[in-house]
C-alpha positions in Angstrom: 2.9 196.8 85.1 1.2 198.9 82.5 -1.9 198.3 80.4 -3.1 199.7 77.2 -6.2 199.2 75.1 -6.0 198.8 71.4 -8.5 200.0 68.8 -9.8 196.5 68.7 -11.9 197.3 71.8 -15.6 196.4 71.2 -16.8 198.6 74.1 -18.5 195.9 76.1 -17.3 197.5 79.3 -16.3 194.3 81.0 -13.0 195.7 82.1 -14.8 198.8 83.5 -17.0 196.6 85.6 -14.1 194.4 86.8 -11.7 197.3 87.6 -13.2 200.8 87.6 -10.1 202.1 89.3 -8.0 201.4 86.2 -10.5 201.4 83.3 -13.1 203.9 82.2 -15.5 204.1 79.2 -15.0 207.0 76.8 -18.5 207.9 75.6 -17.1 210.0 72.7 -14.9 207.2 71.3 -17.2 204.3 72.4 -14.3 202.3 73.8 -12.6 201.7 77.1 -9.5 203.6 78.1 -6.8 203.1 80.8 -6.9 205.8 83.5 -3.6 204.8 85.2 -0.1 205.0 83.8 1.3 202.4 86.1 -1.1 199.8 87.5 -1.0 199.7 91.4 0.3 196.4 92.6 -2.9 195.5 94.5 -4.9 195.8 91.2 -2.5 193.8 88.9 -4.5 190.5 89.3 -7.8 192.0 88.4 -6.3 193.9 85.4 -4.8 190.5 84.2 -8.3 189.0 84.6 -9.8 191.8 82.6 -7.2 191.2 79.8 -7.9 187.4 79.8 -11.7 188.0 79.7 -11.6 190.6 76.9 -13.5 189.2 74.0 -11.6 191.4 71.5 -8.2 190.7 73.1 -7.8 194.5 73.2 -6.1 194.8 76.6 -2.3 194.6 76.3 -0.2 194.2 79.5 3.5 195.2 79.8 5.2 193.8 82.8 
């Protein structure tokens, strides 16, 4: 599974709080970014949760 974050990101950092192993906040761009190319299997559920809870629908998941 892979995740990407679109330019729709509002920078509320919810994904960073839920899964800091995958998401980090870019202070220069004022939005979250994905740190991992391929999401480790044990983190897939929490990444899906972050995508579902994203207010801007900015997290895209590719299975």
